[in-house]
C-alpha positions, -999 to 999 in steps of 0.1 A, spaced: -389 -474 80 -358 -454 68 -371 -428 47 -343 -436 14 -366 -473 20 -396 -457 12 -384 -436 -11 -365 -472 -26 -398 -492 -28 -416 -457 -46 -395 -454 -74 -394 -495 -77 -442 -490 -77 -437 -461 -104 -413 -482 -132 -437 -514 -126 -468 -490 -132 -452 -475 -160 -442 -503 -179 -470 -515 -178 -493 -481 -188 -465 -492 -222 -478 -523 -227 -514 -519 -227 -512 -491 -249 -492 -512 -274 -519 -543 -262 -546 -522 -277 -528 -509 -308 -522 -539 -317 -558 -553 -312 -576 -518 -329 -558 -529 -366 -566 -570 -361 -602 -562 -346 -628 -583 -363 -663 -595 -352 -700 -606 -362 -727 -600 -349 -758 -573 -350 -758 -538 -358 -786 -513 -351 -788 -478 -350 -796 -451 -333 -830 -434 -323 -839 -396 -339 -839 -383 -301 -804 -386 -301 -798 -359 -326 -778 -336 -319 -774 -352 -283 -725 -351 -275 -716 -386 -276 -693 -403 -259 -663 -387 -278 -676 -351 -268 -689 -345 -305 -725 -338 -312 -743 -366 -329 -751 -364 -366 -779 -387 -386 -766 -378 -415 -734 -385 -406 -715 -419 -408 -708 -425 -372 -710 -458 -351 -705 -470 -313 -685 -497 -303 -679 -510 -264 -636 -510 -269 -629 -493 -305 -608 -461 -297 -628 -429 -309 -617 -422 -345 -611 -455 -355 -626 -466 -394 -646 -500 -395 -661 -513 -426 -694 -525 -417 -708 -556 -441 -746 -569 -439 -739 -608 -444 -771 -612 -461 -770 -586 -497 -728 -581 -488 -734 -537 -492 -709 -524 -466 -698 -491 -453 -675 -471 -436 -678 -457 -401 -655 -437 -376 -659 -445 -340 -674 -415 -323 -695 -430 -291 -699 -460 -269 -722 -484 -271 -743 -506 -280 -756 -517 -244 -777 -546 -256 -770 -580 -254 -761 -592 -285 -754 -563 -306 -720 -554 -316 -723 -521 -332 -744 -490 -334 -748 -470 -366 -758 -437 -375 -794 -439 -394 -773 -426 -428 -745 -463 -420 -779 -483 -415 -795 -475 -444 -771 -479 -466 -766 -515 -458 -801 -523 -452 -835 -513 -449 -843 -491 -416 -880 -511 -409 -858 -542 -398 -842 -519 -370 -814 -546 -367 -793 -567 -391 -767 -591 -391 -730 -579 -399 -694 -579 -397 -674 -557 -387 -631 -552 -393 -614 -520 -384 -600 -508 -421 -571 -478 -404 
């Protein structure tokens, strides 16, 4: 193949790749604000205190933070206990939970605001608020 044809093919591939990336970004931004879910919430064990989260910050049991599998770091989410109606707003700063059926892992402080930690797991609904 001639160099001009190779350059043309490379430019076409680059254009397609960059347009695909911008579409994904827009799609993620739109789904971030519209996200709602229901499932089970758990809380972090004490052994994770001060360990680095996936976002790079240190985990703090007293902060209102949470782990979610896909929502971007920094996203604020309202978590509501479906049994008692209590809610808490948390900031996503980690990835997880990695247990089937669970949709969010809360810090101990956030969990205790909406449920009893002796329960271990509660049914919740979550909604992005920012």
